[in-house]
N, CA, C and O atoms as a CHARMM CRD file, in Angstrom:
* protein
*
  292
    1    1 MET  N      0.30200  -0.68700  -0.15100 PROA 1      0.00000
    2    1 MET  CA    -0.22000   0.09100  -0.20500 PROA 1      0.00000
    3    1 MET  C      0.14400   1.54400   0.22700 PROA 1      0.00000
    4    1 MET  O      0.04800   2.20400   1.26200 PROA 1      0.00000
    5    2 HSD  N      0.71200   1.78800  -1.33200 PROA 2      0.00000
    6    2 HSD  CA     0.83800   2.88800  -1.02400 PROA 2      0.00000
    7    2 HSD  C      1.08400   4.90700  -0.99400 PROA 2      0.00000
    8    2 HSD  O      0.78600   5.61100  -1.95800 PROA 2      0.00000
    9    3 LEU  N      1.76900   5.54600   0.55600 PROA 3      0.00000
   10    3 LEU  CA     0.88200   6.41800   1.13100 PROA 3      0.00000
   11    3 LEU  C      2.08200   7.60000   1.10900 PROA 3      0.00000
   12    3 LEU  O      3.21400   7.62700   1.59100 PROA 3      0.00000
   13    4 VAL  N      1.28000   8.58300   0.30500 PROA 4      0.00000
   14    4 VAL  CA     1.96400   9.97600   0.57500 PROA 4      0.00000
   15    4 VAL  C      1.35500  10.99600   2.13700 PROA 4      0.00000
   16    4 VAL  O      0.47200  11.50700   2.82600 PROA 4      0.00000
   17    5 ARG  N      2.66400  10.69200   1.85800 PROA 5      0.00000
   18    5 ARG  CA     2.95700  11.70800   3.99400 PROA 5      0.00000
   19    5 ARG  C      2.93200  12.94800   4.29400 PROA 5      0.00000
   20    5 ARG  O      3.99100  13.38900   3.84600 PROA 5      0.00000
   21    6 LEU  N      2.29400  13.88700   4.84300 PROA 6      0.00000
   22    6 LEU  CA     2.47200  15.48000   4.54600 PROA 6      0.00000
   23    6 LEU  C      2.59100  15.78600   5.90400 PROA 6      0.00000
   24    6 LEU  O      1.76900  16.25600   6.69000 PROA 6      0.00000
   25    7 LYS  N      4.12100  15.33100   6.09100 PROA 7      0.00000
   26    7 LYS  CA     3.81700  16.42700   8.14900 PROA 7      0.00000
   27    7 LYS  C      3.64300  16.98800   8.32400 PROA 7      0.00000
   28    7 LYS  O      3.74800  17.86300   7.46500 PROA 7      0.00000
   29    8 LYS  N      3.29300  17.24800   9.21700 PROA 8      0.00000
   30    8 LYS  CA     2.68100  19.36800   9.74200 PROA 8      0.00000
   31    8 LYS  C      1.49700  20.31800   9.26400 PROA 8      0.00000
   32    8 LYS  O      1.62600  21.53600   9.14000 PROA 8      0.00000
   33    9 VAL  N      0.43500  19.67500   9.03500 PROA 9      0.00000
   34    9 VAL  CA    -0.56300  20.20500   7.98500 PROA 9      0.00000
   35    9 VAL  C     -1.49600  20.82200   9.28900 PROA 9      0.00000
   36    9 VAL  O     -1.77400  20.15200  10.28400 PROA 9      0.00000
   37   10 SER  N     -1.91100  22.22300   9.07000 PROA 10     0.00000
   38   10 SER  CA    -2.60500  22.81900  10.43200 PROA 10     0.00000
   39   10 SER  C     -4.37500  21.88100  10.55000 PROA 10     0.00000
   40   10 SER  O     -5.01300  21.15900   9.78400 PROA 10     0.00000
   41   11 CYS  N     -4.58100  22.40800  11.90300 PROA 11     0.00000
   42   11 CYS  CA    -6.10900  21.70900  11.70400 PROA 11     0.00000
   43   11 CYS  C     -6.60800  22.57100  11.62400 PROA 11     0.00000
   44   11 CYS  O     -7.81300  22.49000  11.86300 PROA 11     0.00000
   45   12 ASN  N     -6.06200  23.91900  11.25200 PROA 12     0.00000
   46   12 ASN  CA    -7.22300  24.89800  10.03600 PROA 12     0.00000
   47   12 ASN  C     -8.71400  24.08800   9.57000 PROA 12     0.00000
   48   12 ASN  O     -8.70300  23.01100   8.97300 PROA 12     0.00000
   49   13 LEU  N     -9.61100  24.60600   9.84700 PROA 13     0.00000
   50   13 LEU  CA   -10.59800  24.15800   9.38600 PROA 13     0.00000
   51   13 LEU  C    -10.62300  25.09900   7.53200 PROA 13     0.00000
   52   13 LEU  O    -10.89100  24.31200   6.62500 PROA 13     0.00000
   53   14 LYS  N    -10.46300  26.04600   7.24000 PROA 14     0.00000
   54   14 LYS  CA   -10.30600  27.55300   6.71800 PROA 14     0.00000
   55   14 LYS  C     -9.24300  26.95000   5.84500 PROA 14     0.00000
   56   14 LYS  O     -9.42900  26.99700   4.62900 PROA 14     0.00000
   57   15 GLU  N     -8.17400  26.39900   6.30300 PROA 15     0.00000
   58   15 GLU  CA    -7.00100  26.74900   5.32500 PROA 15     0.00000
   59   15 GLU  C     -7.14500  25.19000   4.28600 PROA 15     0.00000
   60   15 GLU  O     -6.94200  24.10000   4.82000 PROA 15     0.00000
   61   16 ARG  N     -7.42400  25.27200   3.14800 PROA 16     0.00000
   62   16 ARG  CA    -6.82200  24.06700   2.68800 PROA 16     0.00000
   63   16 ARG  C     -5.81900  23.65500   1.95900 PROA 16     0.00000
   64   16 ARG  O     -4.77600  24.24100   1.66800 PROA 16     0.00000
   65   17 ILE  N     -6.22700  22.51800   1.65400 PROA 17     0.00000
   66   17 ILE  CA    -4.24300  21.43900   0.99800 PROA 17     0.00000
   67   17 ILE  C     -3.94300  21.04600  -0.39300 PROA 17     0.00000
   68   17 ILE  O     -3.50900  19.91900  -0.62900 PROA 17     0.00000
   69   18 GLU  N     -4.10200  21.71700  -1.11900 PROA 18     0.00000
   70   18 GLU  CA    -4.01500  21.47100  -2.73700 PROA 18     0.00000
   71   18 GLU  C     -3.11400  19.52500  -2.40100 PROA 18     0.00000
   72   18 GLU  O     -2.29600  19.01100  -1.63800 PROA 18     0.00000
   73   19 VAL  N     -4.02000  19.13300  -3.60000 PROA 19     0.00000
   74   19 VAL  CA    -4.03200  17.60200  -3.69600 PROA 19     0.00000
   75   19 VAL  C     -2.98400  17.80900  -4.97200 PROA 19     0.00000
   76   19 VAL  O     -2.86100  18.99800  -5.26600 PROA 19     0.00000
   77   20 LEU  N     -2.20300  16.89100  -5.79000 PROA 20     0.00000
   78   20 LEU  CA    -1.52100  17.24700  -7.64400 PROA 20     0.00000
   79   20 LEU  C     -2.23700  16.18600  -7.91500 PROA 20     0.00000
   80   20 LEU  O     -2.03400  15.02300  -7.56700 PROA 20     0.00000
   81   21 VAL  N     -3.26400  16.72100  -8.68700 PROA 21     0.00000
   82   21 VAL  CA    -3.56200  15.92700  -9.82400 PROA 21     0.00000
   83   21 VAL  C     -2.95600  15.62400 -10.72700 PROA 21     0.00000
   84   21 VAL  O     -2.21000  16.36500 -11.36800 PROA 21     0.00000
   85   22 ILE  N     -3.20400  14.34300 -10.95100 PROA 22     0.00000
   86   22 ILE  CA    -2.08200  13.93700 -11.92600 PROA 22     0.00000
   87   22 ILE  C     -2.62400  13.94500 -14.08700 PROA 22     0.00000
   88   22 ILE  O     -1.91600  14.16900 -15.07000 PROA 22     0.00000
   89   23 ASN  N     -3.97100  13.62800 -13.98500 PROA 23     0.00000
   90   23 ASN  CA    -3.97000  13.56000 -14.69100 PROA 23     0.00000
   91   23 ASN  C     -5.92000  14.18700 -14.74700 PROA 23     0.00000
   92   23 ASN  O     -6.86100  13.73300 -14.09600 PROA 23     0.00000
   93   24 GLU  N     -5.92400  15.50200 -15.92200 PROA 24     0.00000
   94   24 GLU  CA    -7.46700  15.72500 -15.00000 PROA 24     0.00000
   95   24 GLU  C     -8.52900  14.86400 -15.79100 PROA 24     0.00000
   96   24 GLU  O     -9.65800  14.71400 -15.32300 PROA 24     0.00000
   97   25 ARG  N     -8.21800  14.39000 -16.80200 PROA 25     0.00000
   98   25 ARG  CA    -9.39100  13.99200 -17.62500 PROA 25     0.00000
   99   25 ARG  C    -10.17100  12.36300 -16.57000 PROA 25     0.00000
  100   25 ARG  O    -11.34600  11.99800 -16.59200 PROA 25     0.00000
  101   26 GLN  N     -9.29900  11.88600 -15.97600 PROA 26     0.00000
  102   26 GLN  CA    -9.72700  11.03900 -15.33800 PROA 26     0.00000
  103   26 GLN  C     -9.92200  11.31300 -14.10800 PROA 26     0.00000
  104   26 GLN  O     -9.49500  12.26500 -13.45500 PROA 26     0.00000
  105   27 ARG  N    -10.88500  10.05400 -13.65600 PROA 27     0.00000
  106   27 ARG  CA   -10.98800  10.53100 -11.83700 PROA 27     0.00000
  107   27 ARG  C    -10.54300  10.26100 -11.05900 PROA 27     0.00000
  108   27 ARG  O    -10.06500   9.13500 -11.19200 PROA 27     0.00000
  109   28 GLN  N    -10.32900  10.79400  -9.92000 PROA 28     0.00000
  110   28 GLN  CA    -9.31300   9.64700  -9.02600 PROA 28     0.00000
  111   28 GLN  C     -9.75400  10.01100  -7.51100 PROA 28     0.00000
  112   28 GLN  O    -10.25200  11.02600  -7.02400 PROA 28     0.00000
  113   29 THR  N     -9.36700   8.77400  -6.97200 PROA 29     0.00000
  114   29 THR  CA   -10.29100   8.91000  -5.65300 PROA 29     0.00000
  115   29 THR  C     -8.80100   8.68400  -4.89600 PROA 29     0.00000
  116   29 THR  O     -7.84200   8.01800  -5.28700 PROA 29     0.00000
  117   30 TYR  N     -9.01900   9.77000  -3.22800 PROA 30     0.00000
  118   30 TYR  CA    -7.99000   9.57300  -2.56500 PROA 30     0.00000
  119   30 TYR  C     -8.61300   9.37900  -0.99000 PROA 30     0.00000
  120   30 TYR  O     -9.30000  10.31000  -0.57100 PROA 30     0.00000
  121   31 PHE  N     -8.38200   8.12400  -0.04300 PROA 31     0.00000
  122   31 PHE  CA    -8.55300   8.08800   1.38500 PROA 31     0.00000
  123   31 PHE  C     -7.46900   8.89100   2.30300 PROA 31     0.00000
  124   31 PHE  O     -6.39100   8.39500   1.97700 PROA 31     0.00000
  125   32 GLY  N     -7.26500   9.74000   3.14400 PROA 32     0.00000
  126   32 GLY  CA    -6.71000  10.21000   3.45500 PROA 32     0.00000
  127   32 GLY  C     -7.57400  10.05800   5.08200 PROA 32     0.00000
  128   32 GLY  O     -8.70500   9.61100   5.26900 PROA 32     0.00000
  129   33 ALA  N     -6.65700  10.56300   6.04300 PROA 33     0.00000
  130   33 ALA  CA    -6.93800  10.31500   7.63700 PROA 33     0.00000
  131   33 ALA  C     -5.41900  12.15200   8.38700 PROA 33     0.00000
  132   33 ALA  O     -4.37100  12.66300   7.99100 PROA 33     0.00000
  133   34 LEU  N     -6.35400  12.31900   9.49300 PROA 34     0.00000
  134   34 LEU  CA    -5.28100  13.13100  10.33400 PROA 34     0.00000
  135   34 LEU  C     -5.37300  12.64300  11.06200 PROA 34     0.00000
  136   34 LEU  O     -6.37400  12.16700  11.59900 PROA 34     0.00000
  137   35 ASN  N     -4.00300  12.60100  11.38400 PROA 35     0.00000
  138   35 ASN  CA    -3.21000  11.98400  13.73100 PROA 35     0.00000
  139   35 ASN  C     -3.17800  13.86800  14.40100 PROA 35     0.00000
  140   35 ASN  O     -2.37300  14.77500  14.61300 PROA 35     0.00000
  141   36 TYR  N     -4.92600  13.51000  14.51600 PROA 36     0.00000
  142   36 TYR  CA    -4.59200  15.29900  15.19800 PROA 36     0.00000
  143   36 TYR  C     -3.08600  15.28200  16.21800 PROA 36     0.00000
  144   36 TYR  O     -2.46600  16.33800  16.08900 PROA 36     0.00000
  145   37 TYR  N     -2.56700  14.49800  16.97000 PROA 37     0.00000
  146   37 TYR  CA    -1.85600  15.37200  17.71300 PROA 37     0.00000
  147   37 TYR  C     -0.33400  15.83500  17.15300 PROA 37     0.00000
  148   37 TYR  O      0.13300  16.96500  17.28900 PROA 37     0.00000
  149   38 THR  N      0.30100  14.74300  16.52000 PROA 38     0.00000
  150   38 THR  CA     1.32500  14.77100  15.94600 PROA 38     0.00000
  151   38 THR  C      0.69900  15.79400  14.00400 PROA 38     0.00000
  152   38 THR  O      1.36100  15.65300  12.97600 PROA 38     0.00000
  153   39 GLN  N     -0.07000  16.31100  14.04500 PROA 39     0.00000
  154   39 GLN  CA    -0.90500  16.84200  13.03300 PROA 39     0.00000
  155   39 GLN  C     -0.39800  16.05500  11.13300 PROA 39     0.00000
  156   39 GLN  O     -0.34000  16.80300  10.15700 PROA 39     0.00000
  157   40 GLU  N     -0.21000  15.06200  11.06300 PROA 40     0.00000
  158   40 GLU  CA     0.83800  14.52400  10.17700 PROA 40     0.00000
  159   40 GLU  C     -0.54900  13.94900   9.37000 PROA 40     0.00000
  160   40 GLU  O     -1.56900  13.87400  10.05600 PROA 40     0.00000
  161   41 PHE  N     -0.62000  13.57500   8.06400 PROA 41     0.00000
  162   41 PHE  CA    -1.32900  13.36500   7.18500 PROA 41     0.00000
  163   41 PHE  C     -1.15300  12.76200   6.79500 PROA 41     0.00000
  164   41 PHE  O     -0.04500  12.53700   6.31000 PROA 41     0.00000
  165   42 LEU  N     -2.23300  11.98300   6.71900 PROA 42     0.00000
  166   42 LEU  CA    -1.36000  11.13800   5.65700 PROA 42     0.00000
  167   42 LEU  C     -2.63700  10.88400   4.15300 PROA 42     0.00000
  168   42 LEU  O     -3.84700  11.09900   4.08600 PROA 42     0.00000
  169   43 ILE  N     -1.41800  10.23100   2.92000 PROA 43     0.00000
  170   43 ILE  CA    -3.60400  10.22300   1.37400 PROA 43     0.00000
  171   43 ILE  C     -3.08400   9.51300   1.15000 PROA 43     0.00000
  172   43 ILE  O     -1.85600   9.48100   1.22900 PROA 43     0.00000
  173   44 LYS  N     -3.75800   8.69600   0.79700 PROA 44     0.00000
  174   44 LYS  CA    -3.97400   7.28000  -0.34800 PROA 44     0.00000
  175   44 LYS  C     -4.60000   7.33400  -1.63900 PROA 44     0.00000
  176   44 LYS  O     -5.82600   7.33100  -1.75000 PROA 44     0.00000
  177   45 PRO  N     -3.82100   7.38500  -2.61600 PROA 45     0.00000
  178   45 PRO  CA    -4.43600   7.59200  -4.01700 PROA 45     0.00000
  179   45 PRO  C     -5.33000   6.10000  -4.87500 PROA 45     0.00000
  180   45 PRO  O     -4.75700   5.03400  -5.09900 PROA 45     0.00000
  181   46 CYS  N     -6.10800   6.25400  -5.06500 PROA 46     0.00000
  182   46 CYS  CA    -6.40700   4.92000  -5.66900 PROA 46     0.00000
  183   46 CYS  C     -7.50000   4.94800  -6.08500 PROA 46     0.00000
  184   46 CYS  O     -8.36400   5.78100  -5.81200 PROA 46     0.00000
  185   47 LYS  N     -7.66300   3.13100  -7.49700 PROA 47     0.00000
  186   47 LYS  CA    -8.35700   4.01300  -8.60600 PROA 47     0.00000
  187   47 LYS  C     -9.41700   3.71300  -8.17600 PROA 47     0.00000
  188   47 LYS  O    -10.28900   3.86400  -9.03100 PROA 47     0.00000
  189   48 LYS  N     -9.95500   3.18100  -6.80400 PROA 48     0.00000
  190   48 LYS  CA   -11.72300   2.78200  -7.10200 PROA 48     0.00000
  191   48 LYS  C    -11.52700   3.60800  -5.48700 PROA 48     0.00000
  192   48 LYS  O    -10.48300   3.69700  -4.84200 PROA 48     0.00000
  193   49 GLY  N    -12.78200   4.10400  -5.15400 PROA 49     0.00000
  194   49 GLY  CA   -12.82300   4.28100  -4.14000 PROA 49     0.00000
  195   49 GLY  C    -14.71000   3.20900  -3.38900 PROA 49     0.00000
  196   49 GLY  O    -15.82400   3.49500  -2.95000 PROA 49     0.00000
  197   50 ASP  N    -13.76800   1.84700  -3.75600 PROA 50     0.00000
  198   50 ASP  CA   -14.71400   0.37200  -3.20300 PROA 50     0.00000
  199   50 ASP  C    -14.78400   0.95800  -2.00200 PROA 50     0.00000
  200   50 ASP  O    -14.25300   2.00900  -1.64500 PROA 50     0.00000
  201   51 PRO  N    -16.11300  -0.46800  -0.82200 PROA 51     0.00000
  202   51 PRO  CA   -15.70800  -1.05800  -0.08400 PROA 51     0.00000
  203   51 PRO  C    -13.59900  -1.43300   0.11000 PROA 51     0.00000
  204   51 PRO  O    -12.59800  -0.89500   0.58400 PROA 51     0.00000
  205   52 SER  N    -13.97300  -2.59200  -0.58000 PROA 52     0.00000
  206   52 SER  CA   -12.51000  -3.70900  -0.48100 PROA 52     0.00000
  207   52 SER  C    -10.55800  -1.88700  -0.32100 PROA 52     0.00000
  208   52 SER  O     -9.61900  -2.03200   0.46100 PROA 52     0.00000
  209   53 ASN  N    -10.64800  -1.11200  -0.92100 PROA 53     0.00000
  210   53 ASN  CA   -10.44000  -0.03500  -0.62500 PROA 53     0.00000
  211   53 ASN  C    -10.25200   0.71300   0.43100 PROA 53     0.00000
  212   53 ASN  O     -9.12400   1.00900   0.82200 PROA 53     0.00000
  213   54 ALA  N    -11.59900   1.19400   1.14300 PROA 54     0.00000
  214   54 ALA  CA   -11.41200   1.63900   2.29800 PROA 54     0.00000
  215   54 ALA  C    -11.38600   0.61200   3.39100 PROA 54     0.00000
  216   54 ALA  O    -11.11100   0.86700   4.56400 PROA 54     0.00000
  217   55 ILE  N    -11.82700  -1.07300   2.70700 PROA 55     0.00000
  218   55 ILE  CA   -11.44400  -1.55500   4.09700 PROA 55     0.00000
  219   55 ILE  C     -9.09700  -2.23700   4.19000 PROA 55     0.00000
  220   55 ILE  O     -8.62900  -3.15600   4.86200 PROA 55     0.00000
  221   56 ALA  N     -8.59200  -1.58000   3.53900 PROA 56     0.00000
  222   56 ALA  CA    -7.24900  -2.24600   3.30000 PROA 56     0.00000
  223   56 ALA  C     -6.86700  -0.67300   3.51600 PROA 56     0.00000
  224   56 ALA  O     -5.94800  -0.64600   4.33400 PROA 56     0.00000
  225   57 PHE  N     -7.15100   0.40500   3.17800 PROA 57     0.00000
  226   57 PHE  CA    -6.81900   1.76100   3.80700 PROA 57     0.00000
  227   57 PHE  C     -6.75500   2.09500   5.71100 PROA 57     0.00000
  228   57 PHE  O     -5.84400   2.55700   6.39800 PROA 57     0.00000
  229   58 VAL  N     -8.03200   1.65700   6.04900 PROA 58     0.00000
  230   58 VAL  CA    -8.65600   1.79100   7.98600 PROA 58     0.00000
  231   58 VAL  C     -7.63500   0.12300   8.24300 PROA 58     0.00000
  232   58 VAL  O     -7.00800  -0.03900   9.29000 PROA 58     0.00000
  233   59 LYS  N     -7.64100  -1.20900   6.86000 PROA 59     0.00000
  234   59 LYS  CA    -6.57300  -1.12400   8.40600 PROA 59     0.00000
  235   59 LYS  C     -5.12400  -1.15300   8.26400 PROA 59     0.00000
  236   59 LYS  O     -4.43800  -1.96600   8.88300 PROA 59     0.00000
  237   60 HSD  N     -4.66300  -0.32700   7.50200 PROA 60     0.00000
  238   60 HSD  CA    -3.40300   0.21100   7.81200 PROA 60     0.00000
  239   60 HSD  C     -3.27900   1.14800   8.17800 PROA 60     0.00000
  240   60 HSD  O     -2.15700   1.63200   8.33000 PROA 60     0.00000
  241   61 LEU  N     -4.38100   1.77700   8.46600 PROA 61     0.00000
  242   61 LEU  CA    -4.00800   2.29700   9.74600 PROA 61     0.00000
  243   61 LEU  C     -4.26500   1.90600  11.06900 PROA 61     0.00000
  244   61 LEU  O     -3.90100   2.66100  11.97000 PROA 61     0.00000
  245   62 ILE  N     -4.85700   0.80700  11.34600 PROA 62     0.00000
  246   62 ILE  CA    -4.86600   0.39300  12.77900 PROA 62     0.00000
  247   62 ILE  C     -3.66800  -0.55600  12.64100 PROA 62     0.00000
  248   62 ILE  O     -3.90800  -1.46000  13.44100 PROA 62     0.00000
  249   63 SER  N     -2.48700  -0.81400  12.02700 PROA 63     0.00000
  250   63 SER  CA    -1.10900  -1.42100  11.48000 PROA 63     0.00000
  251   63 SER  C     -0.92600  -0.60600  11.62700 PROA 63     0.00000
  252   63 SER  O     -0.22600  -0.95500  12.57700 PROA 63     0.00000
  253   64 GLN  N     -0.79700   0.78400  11.64000 PROA 64     0.00000
  254   64 GLN  CA     0.30200   2.26000  12.17000 PROA 64     0.00000
  255   64 GLN  C     -0.34000   2.26000  13.05100 PROA 64     0.00000
  256   64 GLN  O     -0.37000   1.07300  13.37500 PROA 64     0.00000
  257   65 TYR  N     -0.94300   2.81400  13.74500 PROA 65     0.00000
  258   65 TYR  CA    -0.91300   2.71400  15.36000 PROA 65     0.00000
  259   65 TYR  C     -2.17900   1.69400  16.26300 PROA 65     0.00000
  260   65 TYR  O     -2.84000   2.27900  17.12100 PROA 65     0.00000
  261   66 PRO  N     -2.29500   1.03800  16.15000 PROA 66     0.00000
  262   66 PRO  CA    -2.14200  -0.50200  17.26400 PROA 66     0.00000
  263   66 PRO  C     -2.42200  -0.12900  18.11800 PROA 66     0.00000
  264   66 PRO  O     -3.35500  -0.76000  18.61400 PROA 66     0.00000
  265   67 LYS  N     -2.01400   0.86000  18.79500 PROA 67     0.00000
  266   67 LYS  CA    -2.60200   1.19200  20.35100 PROA 67     0.00000
  267   67 LYS  C     -3.69300   2.34900  20.45400 PROA 67     0.00000
  268   67 LYS  O     -4.47500   2.38000  21.40400 PROA 67     0.00000
  269   68 SER  N     -3.71600   3.40100  19.32500 PROA 68     0.00000
  270   68 SER  CA    -4.67200   4.61700  19.41600 PROA 68     0.00000
  271   68 SER  C     -5.45100   4.01500  19.25400 PROA 68     0.00000
  272   68 SER  O     -5.52200   2.82000  18.97000 PROA 68     0.00000
  273   69 ARG  N     -6.53600   5.14500  19.49300 PROA 69     0.00000
  274   69 ARG  CA    -7.89100   4.66700  19.24400 PROA 69     0.00000
  275   69 ARG  C     -8.62800   5.75900  17.97200 PROA 69     0.00000
  276   69 ARG  O     -8.60400   6.99000  17.98000 PROA 69     0.00000
  277   70 ILE  N     -9.12100   5.04800  17.15800 PROA 70     0.00000
  278   70 ILE  CA    -9.27800   5.67600  15.33400 PROA 70     0.00000
  279   70 ILE  C    -10.36700   6.24200  15.01900 PROA 70     0.00000
  280   70 ILE  O    -11.12800   5.50600  14.39000 PROA 70     0.00000
  281   71 ALA  N    -10.72500   7.24800  15.21100 PROA 71     0.00000
  282   71 ALA  CA   -12.20000   7.41400  14.47200 PROA 71     0.00000
  283   71 ALA  C    -12.65200   7.86700  13.18300 PROA 71     0.00000
  284   71 ALA  O    -11.96200   8.66100  12.54400 PROA 71     0.00000
  285   72 LEU  N    -13.94800   7.35600  12.66300 PROA 72     0.00000
  286   72 LEU  CA   -13.71200   7.15900  10.88800 PROA 72     0.00000
  287   72 LEU  C    -15.63200   8.67100  10.88400 PROA 72     0.00000
  288   72 LEU  O    -16.80100   8.88400  11.20600 PROA 72     0.00000
  289   73 VAL  N    -14.33800   9.14900  10.20000 PROA 73     0.00000
  290   73 VAL  CA   -15.81000  10.27200  10.29000 PROA 73     0.00000
  291   73 VAL  C    -16.08900  10.37700   8.15300 PROA 73     0.00000
  292   73 VAL  O    -17.00600  11.05000   7.68300 PROA 73     0.00000
């Protein structure tokens, strides 16, 4: 699973985070997570936003933070 880590992203909801669009003609789906304590933002591009990719992303988060509580919104 390939994740892009963007460190120290501000939690300011008025601040926008830009993600590079590789090909504007193709659809792109991203799964993302914010570590509220470290301000680290994780983003994973996927070909499809289907349940199997979502579950794989959540499993990866759990493996990265096994002793932490994870809130899914």
